[in-house]
C-alpha positions in Angstrom: -3.3 13.3 69.5 -5.9 10.7 70.1 -4.8 6.9 71.7 -5.3 5.0 69.5 -5.9 1.9 72.2 -8.8 3.9 73.5 -10.2 4.7 69.7 -13.8 2.4 69.7 -13.2 -0.6 67.2 -15.7 -3.1 65.8 -14.9 -6.0 65.0 -16.7 -8.9 63.0 -15.0 -12.4 60.9 -16.8 -12.5 57.6 -16.8 -15.8 55.2 -17.4 -17.0 51.7 -15.7 -20.5 50.4 -12.1 -20.4 51.5 -11.8 -17.1 52.1 -11.8 -15.7 56.2 -11.7 -11.8 56.7 -11.0 -9.9 59.5 -13.5 -7.1 59.3 -12.8 -3.8 61.9 -14.9 -0.3 61.9 -13.3 2.3 63.4 -15.2 5.7 63.1 -13.8 8.0 60.7 -13.8 9.7 57.2 -14.6 6.3 55.5 -11.1 5.1 54.1 -11.4 1.4 53.4 -7.7 -0.7 53.9 -7.9 -4.5 52.7 -4.0 -6.2 53.6 -2.6 -3.3 54.4 -3.6 -1.3 50.3 -6.2 1.0 50.1 -9.8 0.4 47.6 -7.9 1.8 44.8 -4.7 -0.1 44.6 -7.1 -3.6 44.9 -7.1 -5.7 41.5 -10.8 -5.8 42.0 -13.6 -4.8 39.0 -15.8 -2.1 39.4 -18.8 -5.1 40.1 -16.8 -6.1 43.1 -15.6 -3.0 44.2 -20.0 -2.2 44.6 -20.5 -5.4 46.0 -17.7 -4.7 48.7 -19.1 -0.9 49.7 -23.1 -2.1 49.7 -23.9 -2.8 53.5 -21.9 0.9 54.0 -24.2 2.3 51.5 -27.0 0.3 52.4 -26.9 2.0 55.9 -25.1 5.8 54.1 -22.6 5.1 56.4 -19.6 5.4 54.0 -18.1 8.4 55.0 -18.5 7.1 58.6 -16.8 4.1 59.0 -12.9 3.2 58.4 -12.9 -0.2 57.7 -9.7 -2.3 58.4 -9.7 -5.6 57.2 -7.0 -8.5 56.5 -8.4 -11.1 54.2 -6.9 -15.2 54.1 -7.6 -17.8 51.8 -9.5 -17.8 48.3 -9.3 -16.0 45.2 -10.6 -12.8 44.3 -14.4 -12.9 44.7 -14.1 -15.3 48.6 -12.1 -12.7 49.4 -14.5 -9.6 48.4 -17.7 -11.5 49.8 -15.9 -12.4 52.9 -15.5 -8.5 53.7 -19.1 -7.6 52.7 -20.0 -10.1 55.0 -17.4 -8.6 57.4 -18.8 -5.4 57.4 -22.7 -6.1 57.2 -22.0 -8.4 61.1 -20.0 -5.4 62.2 -22.1 -3.0 61.3 -25.0 -4.9 62.4 -22.7 -4.8 66.2 -23.1 -1.2 66.1 -26.5 -0.9 65.5 -29.4 -2.8 65.5 -31.0 -0.3 63.7 -29.7 -1.7 60.2 -30.6 -5.4 60.7 -33.5 -5.2 58.7 -31.6 -3.4 56.5 -28.9 -5.9 56.1 -31.1 -8.9 56.5 -34.0 -8.1 53.3 -30.6 -7.7 51.5 -29.1 -11.1 52.5 -25.7 -9.8 53.9 -25.9 -11.3 57.4 -26.6 -14.6 56.1 -23.2 -16.9 55.3 -23.2 -17.8 51.7 -21.8 -21.9 52.8 -21.9 -22.4 48.8 -18.2 -23.9 48.7 -16.4 -26.2 46.3 -18.1 -29.9 45.7 -15.0 -32.5 45.9 -14.0 -34.6 43.0 -15.4 -37.9 42.7 -13.0 -41.1 41.6 -14.1 -42.1 38.3 -14.9 -38.1 37.0 -13.1 -36.0 35.8 -14.0 -32.9 38.1 -16.8 -33.9 40.8 -19.6 -34.5 38.1 -18.2 -34.7 34.5 -17.5 -38.0 33.8 -15.6 -39.4 30.6 -17.3 -38.8 27.4 -19.9 -41.3 26.0 -19.1 -43.3 23.0 -21.9 -45.2 21.0 -19.9 -46.4 18.2 
């Protein structure tokens, strides 16, 4: 049996909204584990599942690497995007040949849009009270 400490691991951090994902890519069979749960056990939609796999499918490496990730913060959507960003960054570390593919799809760029803060005198960030003419 191979020693796990000597196995090659590629690490990257992905971020989106309040979510932060630590992602490790390990040469393997394409198994995906997020927060110690397999991809099938996760409570994500089919759309989010395909979004998560997008970097691997683009580079045709979905059956070459195992993905192990731990995600914290944010909601499901932010966490899925954070893992996707982390996978893309790790693939970029593995080989510079993947960079043009990932860059054109915008997977290496961190989506820095976050929730706008609530302002005083308003119900939400921009929504104000209803105006009554009479």
